[in-house]
SEMARFI-637370 format. One line per field, with one value per residue (C-alpha): residue number from 1; residue in three letters; chain; x, y, z. Coordinates in steps of 0.1 Angstrom, whole numbers, plus 5000, padded with zeros to 4 digits. Layout:
BEGIN
pos = [NUM  ...]
code = [ALA  ...]
unit = [A  ...]
east = [X  ...]
north = [Y  ...]
up = [Z  ...]
//
This chain:
BEGIN
pos = [1  2  3  4  5  6  7  8  9  10  11  12  13  14  15  16  17  18  19  20  21  22  23  24  25  26  27  28  29  30  31  32  33  34  35  36  37  38  39  40  41  42  43  44  45  46  47  48  49  50  51  52  53  54  55  56  57  58  59  60  61  62  63  64  65  66  67  68  69  70  71  72  73  74  75  76  77  78  79  80  81  82  83  84  85  86  87  88  89  90  91  92  93  94  95  96  97  98  99  100  101  102  103  104  105  106  107  108  109  110  111  112  113  114  115  116  117  118  119  120  121  122  123  124  125  126  127  128  129  130  131  132  133  134  135  136  137  138  139  140  141  142  143  144  145  146  147  148  149  150  151  152  153  154  155  156  157  158  159  160  161  162  163  164  165  166  167  168  169  170  171  172  173  174  175  176  177  178  179  180  181  182  183  184  185  186  187  188  189  190  191  192  193  194  195  196  197  198  199  200  201  202  203  204  205  206  207  208  209  210  211  212  213  214  215  216  217  218  219  220  221  222  223  224  225  226  227  228  229  230  231  232  233  234  235  236  237  238  239  240  241  242  243  244  245]
code = [MET  ARG  SER  SER  ARG  ASP  LYS  LYS  THR  THR  GLU  THR  GLU  SER  PHE  GLN  ARG  PHE  SER  LEU  HIS  PHE  ARG  ILE  GLN  HIS  ILE  VAL  LEU  PHE  LEU  SER  VAL  ILE  ALA  LEU  ILE  LEU  THR  GLY  ILE  PRO  LEU  TRP  PHE  SER  LEU  GLY  THR  PRO  GLY  ASP  ILE  ARG  TRP  SER  GLN  ASP  THR  ILE  ARG  ALA  LEU  GLY  GLY  ILE  THR  ILE  TYR  ARG  GLN  ILE  HIS  LEU  ILE  ALA  ALA  ILE  ALA  LEU  ILE  MET  VAL  SER  LEU  TRP  HIS  LEU  THR  TYR  LEU  ILE  PHE  VAL  ARG  GLU  GLY  ARG  ARG  GLU  PHE  ALA  GLU  LEU  LEU  PRO  ARG  TRP  LYS  ASP  PHE  THR  ASP  LEU  GLY  GLN  ASN  SER  LEU  TYR  PHE  LEU  GLY  LEU  ARG  LYS  VAL  LYS  PRO  ARG  PHE  ASP  ARG  TYR  THR  TYR  TYR  GLU  LYS  PHE  ASP  TYR  TRP  ALA  VAL  TYR  TRP  GLY  CYS  VAL  ILE  MET  ILE  GLY  THR  GLY  THR  VAL  LEU  TRP  PHE  PRO  GLU  ILE  THR  GLU  ARG  TYR  LEU  PRO  TRP  LEU  THR  TYR  THR  LEU  ALA  VAL  GLU  ILE  HIS  ALA  ASP  GLU  ALA  VAL  LEU  ALA  ALA  VAL  ALA  LEU  PHE  VAL  TRP  HIS  PHE  TYR  ASN  VAL  HIS  PHE  LYS  PRO  SER  ARG  PHE  PRO  GLY  SER  LEU  SER  TRP  TRP  HIS  GLY  ARG  THR  THR  GLY  GLU  GLU  MET  MET  ASN  ASP  HIS  PRO  MET  GLU  TYR  GLU  LYS  LEU  ALA  LYS  LYS  SER  LYS  SER  LYS  ASN  GLU  PRO  HIS]
unit = [A  A  A  A  A  A  A  A  A  A  A  A  A  A  A  A  A  A  A  A  A  A  A  A  A  A  A  A  A  A  A  A  A  A  A  A  A  A  A  A  A  A  A  A  A  A  A  A  A  A  A  A  A  A  A  A  A  A  A  A  A  A  A  A  A  A  A  A  A  A  A  A  A  A  A  A  A  A  A  A  A  A  A  A  A  A  A  A  A  A  A  A  A  A  A  A  A  A  A  A  A  A  A  A  A  A  A  A  A  A  A  A  A  A  A  A  A  A  A  A  A  A  A  A  A  A  A  A  A  A  A  A  A  A  A  A  A  A  A  A  A  A  A  A  A  A  A  A  A  A  A  A  A  A  A  A  A  A  A  A  A  A  A  A  A  A  A  A  A  A  A  A  A  A  A  A  A  A  A  A  A  A  A  A  A  A  A  A  A  A  A  A  A  A  A  A  A  A  A  A  A  A  A  A  A  A  A  A  A  A  A  A  A  A  A  A  A  A  A  A  A  A  A  A  A  A  A  A  A  A  A  A  A  A  A  A  A  A  A  A  A  A  A  A  A]
east = [1872  1901  1927  1940  1972  1947  1927  1953  1971  1936  1934  1969  1962  1955  1937  1934  1896  1892  1910  1915  1897  1865  1866  1865  1833  1817  1824  1814  1781  1773  1780  1760  1730  1731  1729  1702  1680  1687  1679  1650  1631  1623  1615  1591  1572  1568  1546  1522  1498  1499  1512  1543  1547  1553  1579  1595  1597  1611  1636  1643  1649  1666  1693  1699  1667  1649  1675  1701  1684  1680  1711  1725  1704  1711  1753  1748  1726  1752  1776  1755  1749  1786  1794  1769  1785  1824  1815  1799  1831  1847  1830  1835  1871  1889  1898  1895  1857  1851  1864  1842  1813  1815  1817  1786  1770  1738  1746  1724  1742  1729  1695  1705  1727  1696  1682  1705  1712  1671  1671  1703  1690  1658  1677  1669  1703  1737  1760  1760  1765  1802  1807  1825  1839  1804  1773  1735  1723  1761  1750  1711  1727  1746  1720  1693  1716  1712  1677  1674  1699  1682  1647  1661  1681  1654  1625  1652  1655  1616  1617  1650  1634  1596  1592  1612  1598  1563  1576  1587  1571  1536  1526  1550  1539  1556  1532  1536  1576  1574  1557  1576  1611  1598  1584  1620  1636  1620  1626  1662  1666  1652  1672  1703  1701  1685  1696  1731  1739  1731  1748  1783  1783  1760  1756  1772  1804  1810  1801  1805  1811  1833  1863  1863  1849  1879  1912  1898  1918  1898  1916  1920  1895  1867  1875  1872  1833  1819  1839  1854  1860  1877  1899  1908  1915  1935  1958  1962  1978  1999  2012  2019  2037  2055  2070  2105  2107]
north = [2649  2673  2665  2691  2696  2706  2724  2748  2750  2768  2787  2807  2807  2839  2847  2878  2866  2907  2932  2969  2980  2957  2967  3008  3000  2980  3008  3032  3016  3007  3046  3059  3031  3035  3070  3072  3049  3072  3107  3087  3078  3109  3129  3097  3102  3134  3128  3110  3108  3139  3116  3105  3142  3148  3123  3126  3166  3163  3142  3163  3198  3180  3173  3203  3212  3197  3214  3196  3164  3171  3178  3149  3126  3141  3137  3103  3098  3110  3085  3057  3067  3070  3040  3016  3031  3024  2990  2987  3001  2975  2945  2956  2969  2950  2916  2912  2925  2900  2870  2880  2887  2855  2840  2858  2842  2820  2782  2748  2739  2772  2759  2726  2739  2757  2722  2707  2736  2738  2699  2705  2731  2713  2685  2661  2659  2657  2682  2711  2714  2723  2760  2775  2815  2826  2807  2814  2838  2855  2856  2872  2898  2907  2905  2925  2955  2956  2953  2977  3001  3002  3006  3034  3054  3049  3064  3092  3106  3110  3127  3147  3158  3157  3187  3165  3136  3149  3164  3124  3100  3110  3081  3076  3106  3114  3100  3068  3072  3079  3051  3028  3046  3046  3006  2999  3015  2994  2965  2973  2985  2950  2931  2953  2950  2916  2892  2909  2919  2883  2862  2881  2896  2882  2844  2824  2818  2850  2871  2899  2907  2904  2930  2917  2945  2966  2941  2916  2892  2858  2828  2792  2781  2807  2790  2756  2760  2788  2778  2746  2743  2779  2770  2738  2752  2782  2762  2736  2768  2780  2738  2738  2779  2765  2729  2732  2728]
up = [0786  0785  0809  0836  0812  0782  0802  0813  0780  0766  0802  0791  0751  0739  0697  0683  0670  0657  0645  0653  0621  0632  0666  0658  0638  0666  0692  0671  0662  0697  0711  0685  0693  0728  0725  0696  0724  0754  0735  0711  0738  0758  0725  0716  0748  0745  0716  0737  0763  0787  0816  0792  0783  0818  0830  0794  0794  0828  0814  0787  0810  0842  0810  0787  0771  0741  0717  0734  0731  0697  0685  0705  0688  0651  0661  0668  0635  0617  0635  0629  0588  0585  0605  0582  0552  0567  0573  0540  0522  0544  0536  0497  0494  0523  0521  0558  0554  0528  0545  0578  0557  0538  0573  0588  0558  0572  0564  0565  0598  0614  0611  0621  0649  0662  0667  0682  0704  0713  0722  0748  0767  0771  0785  0755  0739  0760  0741  0725  0693  0677  0667  0642  0638  0643  0659  0646  0674  0663  0629  0642  0656  0629  0602  0629  0626  0587  0588  0615  0604  0567  0587  0614  0593  0560  0586  0600  0570  0561  0601  0594  0556  0561  0534  0505  0515  0512  0477  0465  0489  0496  0507  0534  0560  0591  0617  0596  0597  0639  0643  0623  0634  0673  0672  0654  0685  0709  0688  0688  0724  0734  0711  0724  0766  0763  0737  0730  0764  0779  0748  0753  0790  0815  0805  0831  0817  0805  0832  0846  0807  0782  0770  0736  0722  0737  0727  0708  0719  0736  0756  0745  0767  0758  0719  0731  0749  0723  0689  0688  0653  0651  0679  0661  0625  0647  0670  0638  0620  0651  0652  0615  0615  0648  0633  0617  0585]
//
């Protein structure tokens, strides 16, 4: 148990967890993905049954027509491709990126944390596991984005250049690419609006939301609750830096 003095200290502490470089990438990523979902779903349903076509065409018409929808979808797709390449370059050539990537690699501790956290949620364990810089579910978020970008960009390119695909990859038909693209988009939308939004914004300790995506900071109290191992490392580093030599 922490004393009231310790609790007050952690509430006033502030740590910079994410750099401006990292935050801009994240902002471009989520804006492009949300734009792709909001424009892609009506476009997809416009290819479906007569009932689907009616509501999707009404939606598309009310917001400017299918040409504008397709243009917005294409611009968002280009933004997603660019930020994916930017992030890959960041991971390879920037020291901070290489360090973040190393922290995001799956480890055996992630599997034990998953088991311990499951027992904690079931009431079979009194304390939850102690997480470091990234939890197992944050790592899952990150790697799910990797997989999703490969699928969405790959199939989206097929839909963008069907003639070239038909010439060099005849087995990957336009219809198959549409189905894969749409199914992955639905999965991405569910993961974003249910899984990710809950963990980052809607769970009781975060509600009504976190602004770390904007300023990159988090309080000592949040660090103690969500990333106690990282908090201890940063606190120790700060203490040693402030000690007289």
